[in-house]
N, C-alpha and C positions, 0 to 999 in steps of 0.2 A: 367181579374181582378175579384177576388172573390167579392161577395156581401159585405162582411165585409170590404175589402179593399176599395171598392167604397164608402161605408159609411164613412170610415175614411178620404178618399180623399175629400169627400163633406164637412165634418166638417172642415178640414184644409182650403179648399177653402173659406168657410164662414168666418173663422177666419182671413185669409189673407185679404179678402174683407172688413171685419169689421175694421181691423186695418187701412186699406187704407181709410175707410170712414171718418176718422178724418181729411183727406185731407192733404194739404201741411202744415197746422198749426200743431205744435207739441201739443200733448195732455197736458192739464194742470195737475198740481199735484192732483187736485180734481178728474179729469177723470182717471188718472193713478191709484189712490187709489181705485177707484170703479172697474176698470178693473181687477186689481190684486186680490182684495177681491172676486169678482165674479168668477174669474177663480178658486180660492181656494174652494169656496162654491160648485161649480159644480163638482170638483173632490171629495169632501167629499160626495156628493150625489151619485156619481158613485161608490165610495168605499162601501157605505152602501148597494147599490144594489148588488154588488158583494158578500159581506159578507152574505147577505140574500139568494142569489141564488146559489152560488158555493159550491161544496162539495170537491173541490180540495184544499189540505192543502196549497200548494205554492201560489195559487191564493188568498185564504182567508188571508194568512199572508201578502201578498203584499198589499191587500186592507186595512188591518188593519194598515199597515205602512202609507198608503196614508191618511187614516182617521186621525190618530194621528198627523202626520206631518203638514197636511194642516190646521187642527184645531189649532195647535200651532202657525203657521205663521199668520193665520187670527186673532188670539187673539192678537198677537203682533201688527198687522196692526191696529186693533181697538184701542188698547192702544195708538198707535202713533197718530192717527187722533184725538183722544180726547185730548192728550197732546198738539198737535199743533192747536187745535180748528179749524180743517178743516172738512168740510162737503163733503164727497165723492159725485161726480156728475155722475148720470146715463148718458149713452152715447150710440151711435150706436154700438160700439164694445162690450160693456157689454150685450146689447140686443141681438146681433147676437150670442155671446157665449152662452147665456141662451137658445136661440131657437135651436141651434145646439145640445146642451146637452139634451134638452127635446126629440128631434128627436132620438138621440142615445139611451136614456133610454128606449123609446118605442120599438126600434128595439131589444135591448138586452133583454127586458122583454119577447119577443116571443121565445127566445132561451133557451136551457137547456143543462146541462151536459158539455161535452168537447167543444161543439159548442159555448156555452155561454162563457166558460173560454177563448178560443182563441180570440173570438170577443172582449171581455172586455180588455184583455191584449194588443191586437193589437191596440185598441183604445187608451189605456193609453200610449203606445209608441208614437203614432202619436200626441196625445194631448200634452204630455210633450215636444216633439220635437218642436212643433209649439209655445207653450207658452214660452219655453226657447229662441227661436229665437226672439219672440216679446219682451221679457225682454231685450235681448242683443242689439237689433237693434232699438227699439222704446222707450220702457218704461224707461229703465235706462238712456239712453242719454237725454231724455226729462225731467226727474225729476229735479226740481229746488231746492227742499229742500234736504239738505245733509242727514238728518236722513231717509227720505223716500228713497232716492237713496241707502243708506246703507242697509236698510231692503230689498229692491229689489235685491241688489247684494247678500245678504245672502240667500234669497229665491232662486235665480238662481243657486247657488252652490248646495243647497239641491235638487232642482228640476232636475238638471243634474244627480244627483245620482238616483233620481226616474226613470228617463229615462233609465239609465243603468240597474237598477233593473228590470224594465218592459221588457227590451230587453232580459235579462237573463231568466226571467220566460217564455217569448214567445218562446225562443229557447228550453226550457224544454218541452213545450206543443206540439211541432211539432212532 
């Protein structure tokens, strides 16, 4: 297993562990809102790093799409929590996601050129795959508010497209 794949596997394991950290109890809507928003912020930060570091047109265009789409979804999420007068609640899942993202940002910062591009895109494939799985199996089923559930379902469709896009870019980079 390459170093990049090991790092992606570690991030996935942290995410799986973090989603399990909520225990047998379903996450509350406040926790779900925080998890979803945090996941978006982290991908926005990853996209900004890629835009700044990559010279590959396909990678930069992909990162620009991630930046635009995740900012739009997070804006909708903020509007919804304000409308519902809900305060997102920090939790172990959000914290684990943030820690894994910081570790990945530091790893990516040490790379350059094609090595950076491949590592970034491989991470995006793995990240979207895991977040999509968490949306399908944990966050959407646990959401109690219909509007929150609808926003998560819309996000899932968009993020499934992101995963496919990342897979396509990854195949081009090989």
